[in-house]
DSSP file (Angstrom, degrees, kcal/mol; ACC not computed):
  #  RESIDUE AA STRUCTURE BP1 BP2  ACC     N-H-->O    O-->H-N    N-H-->O    O-->H-N    TCO  KAPPA ALPHA  PHI   PSI    X-CA   Y-CA   Z-CA
    1    1 A M              0   0    0      0, 0.0     2,-0.4     0, 0.0     0, 0.0   0.000 360.0 360.0 360.0 134.6   37.9  -70.0   -3.3
    2    2 A V        -     0   0    0      4,-0.0     2,-0.4     1,-0.0     3,-0.0  -0.756 360.0-126.7 -92.9 130.8   35.9  -66.8   -2.7
    3    3 A D     >  -     0   0    0     -2,-0.4     4,-2.1     1,-0.2     3,-0.3  -0.629  10.5-143.3 -75.7 126.6   32.3  -67.1   -1.7
    4    4 A V  H  > S+     0   0    0     -2,-0.4     4,-2.5     1,-0.2     5,-0.2   0.857 101.1  57.0 -59.9 -36.2   30.2  -65.0   -4.0
    5    5 A G  H  > S+     0   0    0      2,-0.2     4,-2.3     1,-0.2    -1,-0.2   0.899 107.1  47.8 -61.7 -41.9   27.9  -64.2   -1.1
    6    6 A D  H  > S+     0   0    0     -3,-0.3     4,-2.3     2,-0.2    -2,-0.2   0.898 112.1  49.5 -65.6 -41.2   30.8  -62.8    0.9
    7    7 A E  H  X S+     0   0    0     -4,-2.1     4,-2.2     2,-0.2    -2,-0.2   0.910 112.4  47.3 -65.3 -42.3   32.0  -60.7   -2.1
    8    8 A Q  H  X S+     0   0    0     -4,-2.5     4,-2.5     2,-0.2    -2,-0.2   0.905 111.4  51.2 -65.8 -41.2   28.5  -59.3   -2.7
    9    9 A K  H  X S+     0   0    0     -4,-2.3     4,-2.2     1,-0.2    -2,-0.2   0.909 109.7  50.1 -62.3 -42.2   28.1  -58.5    1.0
   10   10 A H  H  X S+     0   0    0     -4,-2.3     4,-2.1     2,-0.2    -1,-0.2   0.909 110.9  49.4 -62.9 -42.6   31.5  -56.7    1.0
   11   11 A Q  H  X S+     0   0    0     -4,-2.2     4,-2.4     1,-0.2    -2,-0.2   0.901 110.2  50.8 -63.6 -41.5   30.4  -54.7   -2.1
   12   12 A E  H  X S+     0   0    0     -4,-2.5     4,-2.3     1,-0.2    -1,-0.2   0.889 109.0  51.3 -63.6 -39.3   27.1  -53.8   -0.4
   13   13 A E  H  X S+     0   0    0     -4,-2.2     4,-2.2     2,-0.2    -1,-0.2   0.895 110.3  49.2 -64.8 -40.2   29.0  -52.6    2.7
   14   14 A E  H  X S+     0   0    0     -4,-2.1     4,-2.1     2,-0.2    -2,-0.2   0.907 110.5  50.8 -64.3 -41.6   31.2  -50.4    0.5
   15   15 A D  H  X S+     0   0    0     -4,-2.4     4,-2.4     1,-0.2    -2,-0.2   0.910 110.6  48.4 -62.4 -43.0   28.2  -48.9   -1.2
   16   16 A V  H  X S+     0   0    0     -4,-2.3     4,-1.7     1,-0.2    -1,-0.2   0.898 109.8  53.3 -63.9 -40.5   26.5  -48.1    2.1
   17   17 A G  H  < S+     0   0    0     -4,-2.2     4,-0.4     2,-0.2    -2,-0.2   0.883 111.9  45.2 -61.9 -39.3   29.8  -46.5    3.3
   18   18 A R  H  < S+     0   0    0     -4,-2.1     3,-0.3     1,-0.2    -2,-0.2   0.909 125.6  29.3 -72.0 -43.3   29.9  -44.3    0.2
   19   19 A R  H  < S+     0   0    0     -4,-2.4    -2,-0.2     1,-0.2    -1,-0.2   0.478 101.5  84.0 -97.3  -1.5   26.3  -43.2    0.2
   20   20 A G  S  < S+     0   0    0     -4,-1.7     2,-0.6    -5,-0.2    -1,-0.2   0.673  77.7  70.8 -77.6 -17.3   25.7  -43.5    3.9
   21   21 A K        +     0   0    0     -4,-0.4     2,-0.3    -3,-0.3    28,-0.1  -0.899  66.1 169.7-106.7 120.4   27.1  -40.0    4.8
   22   22 A H        -     0   0    0     -2,-0.6    28,-2.4    28,-0.1     2,-0.6  -0.777  37.2-120.7-124.9 165.5   24.9  -37.1    3.7
   23   23 A H  E     -a   50   0A   0     -2,-0.3     2,-0.4    26,-0.2    28,-0.2  -0.946  31.9-161.6-107.5 112.4   24.7  -33.4    4.2
   24   24 A F  E     -a   51   0A   0     26,-3.0    28,-2.7    -2,-0.6     2,-0.6  -0.793   8.1-160.2 -96.5 134.2   21.3  -32.6    5.7
   25   25 A V  E     -a   52   0A   0     -2,-0.4     2,-0.5    26,-0.2    28,-0.2  -0.966  12.5-161.6-112.4 115.1   19.9  -29.0    5.5
   26   26 A L  E     -a   53   0A   0     26,-2.9    28,-2.0    -2,-0.6     2,-0.5  -0.864   6.5-171.8-105.1 125.1   17.1  -28.6    8.1
   27   27 A V  E     -a   54   0A   0     -2,-0.5    28,-0.1    26,-0.2    26,-0.0  -0.963  16.2-134.8-120.6 128.6   14.7  -25.7    7.7
   28   28 A H        -     0   0    0     26,-0.7     2,-0.1    -2,-0.5     6,-0.1  -0.162  15.2-121.6 -75.6 169.0   12.2  -24.8   10.4
   29   29 A G    >   -     0   0    0      1,-0.2     3,-1.5     4,-0.2    -1,-0.1  -0.312  53.4 -49.2 -97.5-172.5    8.5  -24.0   10.0
   30   30 A V  T 3  S+     0   0    0      1,-0.2    -1,-0.2    -2,-0.1     3,-0.1  -0.317 124.5  17.7 -62.1 136.5    6.6  -20.9   11.0
   31   31 A G  T 3  S+     0   0    0      1,-0.3    -1,-0.2    -3,-0.1     2,-0.2   0.544 112.1  85.3  82.2   7.0    7.2  -19.6   14.5
   32   32 A H    <   -     0   0    0     -3,-1.5    28,-0.4     3,-0.0    -1,-0.3  -0.575  57.4-152.6-124.1-171.6   10.4  -21.6   15.0
   33   33 A G    >   -     0   0    0     -2,-0.2     3,-2.0    26,-0.2     4,-0.2  -0.870  47.9 -75.5-150.3-177.3   14.1  -21.2   14.2
   34   34 A A  G >  S+     0   0    0      1,-0.3     3,-1.9    -2,-0.3    21,-0.1   0.784 119.5  75.5 -57.4 -26.4   17.1  -23.4   13.6
   35   35 A W  G >  S+     0   0    0      1,-0.3     3,-1.7     2,-0.2    -1,-0.3   0.765  78.3  72.6 -56.9 -27.1   17.2  -24.1   17.3
   36   36 A C  G <  S+     0   0    0     -3,-2.0     3,-0.3     1,-0.3    -1,-0.3   0.653  91.4  58.1 -68.7 -11.7   14.2  -26.5   16.9
   37   37 A W  G <>  +     0   0    0     -3,-1.9     4,-3.4    -4,-0.2     5,-0.3   0.286  69.0 113.6 -96.8  10.4   16.4  -29.1   15.2
   38   38 A Y  H <> S+     0   0    0     -3,-1.7     4,-1.8     1,-0.2    -1,-0.2   0.848  80.0  42.9 -57.4 -38.6   18.9  -29.4   18.1
   39   39 A K  H  > S+     0   0    0     -3,-0.3     4,-2.0     2,-0.2    -1,-0.2   0.932 117.6  44.9 -72.6 -44.6   18.0  -33.1   18.9
   40   40 A V  H  > S+     0   0    0     -4,-0.2     4,-2.6     1,-0.2     5,-0.2   0.915 112.6  52.7 -63.6 -43.2   17.8  -34.2   15.3
   41   41 A R  H  X S+     0   0    0     -4,-3.4     4,-2.7     1,-0.2     5,-0.2   0.923 108.7  49.9 -58.6 -45.9   21.0  -32.4   14.5
   42   42 A T  H  X S+     0   0    0     -4,-1.8     4,-2.2    -5,-0.3    -1,-0.2   0.906 112.1  47.3 -61.0 -43.5   22.8  -34.1   17.3
   43   43 A L  H  X S+     0   0    0     -4,-2.0     4,-1.2     2,-0.2    -1,-0.2   0.913 113.2  47.7 -66.0 -42.9   21.6  -37.5   16.3
   44   44 A L  H  <>S+     0   0    0     -4,-2.6     5,-2.3     1,-0.2     3,-0.3   0.918 113.2  47.9 -65.4 -42.9   22.6  -37.0   12.6
   45   45 A Q  H ><5S+     0   0    0     -4,-2.7     3,-1.7     1,-0.2    -1,-0.2   0.885 107.7  55.4 -65.2 -38.1   26.0  -35.7   13.5
   46   46 A A  H 3<5S+     0   0    0     -4,-2.2    -1,-0.2     1,-0.3    -2,-0.2   0.796 104.5  55.0 -63.6 -27.1   26.6  -38.6   15.8
   47   47 A A  T 3<5S-     0   0    0     -4,-1.2    -1,-0.3    -3,-0.3    -2,-0.2   0.417 127.4-101.8 -86.0   1.5   25.8  -40.9   12.9
   48   48 A G  T < 5S+     0   0    0     -3,-1.7    -3,-0.2     1,-0.3     2,-0.2   0.545  77.5 133.1  94.8   7.9   28.6  -39.1   10.9
   49   49 A H      < -     0   0    0     -5,-2.3     2,-0.4    -6,-0.1    -1,-0.3  -0.519  56.8-118.5 -89.1 158.9   26.4  -36.9    8.7
   50   50 A S  E     -a   23   0A   0    -28,-2.4   -26,-3.0    -2,-0.2     2,-0.4  -0.774  33.6-168.0 -90.1 142.0   26.9  -33.2    8.0
   51   51 A V  E     -a   24   0A   0     -2,-0.4     2,-0.4   -28,-0.2   -26,-0.2  -0.997  14.5-174.3-137.9 133.5   24.1  -31.0    9.2
   52   52 A T  E     -a   25   0A   0    -28,-2.7   -26,-2.9    -2,-0.4     2,-0.5  -0.996   7.4-163.9-125.2 127.5   23.2  -27.4    8.5
   53   53 A C  E     -a   26   0A   0     -2,-0.4     2,-0.4   -28,-0.2   -26,-0.2  -0.950  13.0-154.7-111.8 129.2   20.3  -25.7   10.3
   54   54 A V  E     -a   27   0A   0    -28,-2.0   -26,-0.7    -2,-0.5     2,-0.6  -0.852  11.9-146.7-111.1 135.9   19.1  -22.4    8.8
   55   55 A D        -     0   0    0     -2,-0.4     3,-0.1   -22,-0.1   -22,-0.1  -0.898  24.4-145.1 -93.4 118.9   17.3  -19.5   10.4
   56   56 A L    >   -     0   0    0     -2,-0.6     3,-2.0     1,-0.2     6,-0.3  -0.306  43.7 -60.5 -75.5 168.7   14.9  -18.0    7.8
   57   57 A S  T 3  S+     0   0    0     18,-2.3    -1,-0.2     1,-0.3     3,-0.1  -0.226 123.7   5.2 -55.7 135.1   14.3  -14.2    7.7
   58   58 A S  T 3  S+     0   0    0      1,-0.2     2,-0.3    -3,-0.1    -1,-0.3   0.592 111.7 104.0  65.9  17.1   12.8  -12.9   11.0
   59   59 A A  S X  S-     0   0    0     -3,-2.0     3,-2.3   -29,-0.0    -1,-0.2  -0.889  80.0 -13.1-124.2 156.0   13.1  -16.3   12.7
   60   60 A G  T 3  S-     0   0    0    -28,-0.4   -27,-0.1    -2,-0.3    -5,-0.0  -0.342 132.4 -17.2  58.7-127.5   15.5  -17.6   15.3
   61   61 A I  T 3  S+     0   0    0     -2,-0.1    -1,-0.3     2,-0.0    -4,-0.1   0.424 103.2 118.3 -92.7   1.7   18.4  -15.3   15.6
   62   62 A D    <   -     0   0    0     -3,-2.3    -6,-0.1    -6,-0.3     0, 0.0  -0.555  56.4-151.2 -69.6 125.4   17.8  -13.5   12.3
   63   63 A P        +     0   0    0      0, 0.0    -1,-0.1     0, 0.0    -6,-0.1   0.437  50.4 127.4 -82.0   2.4   17.2   -9.8   13.2
   64   64 A S        -     0   0    0     -5,-0.1     2,-0.6     1,-0.1     3,-0.0  -0.230  65.9-114.1 -60.8 147.5   14.9   -9.0   10.3
   65   65 A D    >   -     0   0    0      1,-0.1     3,-1.6     2,-0.0     4,-0.4  -0.739  15.7-147.6 -83.7 121.5   11.5   -7.5   11.0
   66   66 A A  G >  S+     0   0    0     -2,-0.6     3,-1.1     1,-0.3    -1,-0.1   0.812  97.5  60.5 -59.1 -31.5    8.7   -9.9   10.0
   67   67 A N  G 3  S+     0   0    0      1,-0.2    -1,-0.3    -3,-0.0    -2,-0.0   0.705  99.4  57.1 -70.0 -19.0    6.5   -7.0    9.1
   68   68 A A  G <  S+     0   0    0     -3,-1.6     2,-0.6     2,-0.0    -1,-0.2   0.543  82.2  99.7 -89.2  -7.6    9.0   -5.8    6.5
   69   69 A L    <   +     0   0    0     -3,-1.1     3,-0.1    -4,-0.4    -3,-0.0  -0.699  43.3 174.0 -83.8 122.0    8.9   -9.2    4.6
   70   70 A S        +     0   0    0     -2,-0.6     2,-0.3     1,-0.1    -1,-0.1   0.474  58.9  22.6-108.3  -3.4    6.6   -8.9    1.6
   71   71 A S  S  > S-     0   0    0      1,-0.1     4,-1.6     0, 0.0     3,-0.1  -0.976  75.2-108.6-155.3 165.8    7.2  -12.2   -0.1
   72   72 A F  H  > S+     0   0    0     -2,-0.3     4,-2.7     1,-0.2     5,-0.2   0.843 117.2  62.3 -66.5 -32.7    8.2  -15.8    0.4
   73   73 A D  H  4 S+     0   0    0      1,-0.2     4,-0.3     2,-0.2    -1,-0.2   0.890 105.3  46.1 -59.3 -38.8   11.4  -14.9   -1.6
   74   74 A A  H >4 S+     0   0    0      1,-0.2     3,-0.6     2,-0.2    -1,-0.2   0.876 112.1  51.9 -69.7 -37.1   12.3  -12.4    1.2
   75   75 A Y  H 3< S+     0   0    0     -4,-1.6   -18,-2.3     1,-0.2    -2,-0.2   0.901 115.8  38.4 -66.9 -42.2   11.5  -15.0    3.9
   76   76 A D  T >X S+     0   0    0     -4,-2.7     4,-1.9     1,-0.2     3,-0.8   0.301  82.3 111.1 -94.6  11.2   13.7  -17.8    2.4
   77   77 A Q  H <>>S+     0   0    0     -3,-0.6     4,-2.9    -4,-0.3     5,-0.6   0.861  73.1  56.4 -53.7 -42.1   16.5  -15.5    1.3
   78   78 A P  I 3>>S+     0   0    0      0, 0.0     5,-1.2     0, 0.0     4,-0.7   0.876 108.3  49.3 -60.1 -34.3   19.0  -16.8    4.0
   79   79 A L  I <4>S+     0   0    0     -3,-0.8     5,-2.3     3,-0.2     4,-0.4   0.951 120.6  33.6 -67.5 -49.2   18.4  -20.3    2.6
   80   80 A I  I  <>S+     0   0    0     -4,-1.9     5,-1.2     3,-0.2    -3,-0.2   0.958 126.6  36.1 -73.2 -53.0   19.0  -19.4   -1.0
   81   81 A T  I  <5S+     0   0    0     -4,-2.9     4,-0.2    -5,-0.2    -2,-0.1   0.954 127.4  27.8 -71.2 -52.8   21.6  -16.7   -0.7
   82   82 A H  I  <<S+     0   0    0     -4,-0.7     4,-0.2    -5,-0.6    -3,-0.2   0.862 130.1  28.8 -84.1 -36.6   23.8  -17.7    2.2
   83   83 A L  I >><S+     0   0    0     -5,-1.2     3,-1.1    -4,-0.4     4,-0.6   0.956 121.8  38.1 -91.7 -62.6   23.5  -21.5    2.1
   84   84 A L  G >4<S+     0   0    0     -5,-2.3     3,-0.8     1,-0.3    -3,-0.2   0.836 113.0  56.5 -64.3 -34.0   22.8  -22.8   -1.3
   85   85 A S  G 34<S+     0   0    0     -5,-1.2    -1,-0.3     1,-0.2    -2,-0.1   0.748 108.6  49.0 -69.7 -20.8   25.1  -20.3   -3.1
   86   86 A N  G <4 S+     0   0    0     -3,-1.1    -1,-0.2    -4,-0.2    -2,-0.2   0.481  87.4 104.5 -96.7  -3.9   28.0  -21.5   -0.9
   87   87 A L  S << S-     0   0    0     -3,-0.8     5,-0.1    -4,-0.6    -4,-0.0  -0.520  81.6-104.1 -76.0 144.1   27.6  -25.2   -1.5
   88   88 A P    >   -     0   0    0      0, 0.0     3,-2.4     0, 0.0     4,-0.4  -0.344  34.4-110.0 -61.4 150.5   30.0  -26.9   -3.8
   89   89 A A  G >  S+     0   0    0      1,-0.3     3,-1.0     2,-0.2    -2,-0.1   0.820 117.3  58.0 -54.4 -35.5   28.4  -27.7   -7.2
   90   90 A D  G 3  S+     0   0    0      1,-0.2    -1,-0.3     2,-0.1    -3,-0.0   0.536 106.2  50.2 -76.3  -3.7   28.4  -31.5   -6.5
   91   91 A Q  G <         0   0    0     -3,-2.4    -1,-0.2     1,-0.1    -2,-0.2   0.392 360.0 360.0-111.6   0.9   26.3  -30.9   -3.4
   92   92 A K    <         0   0    0     -3,-1.0    -2,-0.1    -4,-0.4    -1,-0.1   0.462 360.0 360.0 -84.2 360.0   23.5  -28.8   -4.9
């Protein structure tokens, strides 16, 4: 005879396994770059998650001139153009 509690626990463990691994996209604030997430990225990856850290325009290793950016759309272009456009449809 199967214990209903054991069966429910097994189902919950399977559900956690399926939804427990995520793809995190980490975006820095003003004056920083993708480098600022190095500790968080390491911890998330160690837990089995996928992690992408993005350098926005004129930040981190992005060579754009901050004085040439005239809008937020220009500032977040690396996030929209390079990252989100390349994600599979089921991950957007």
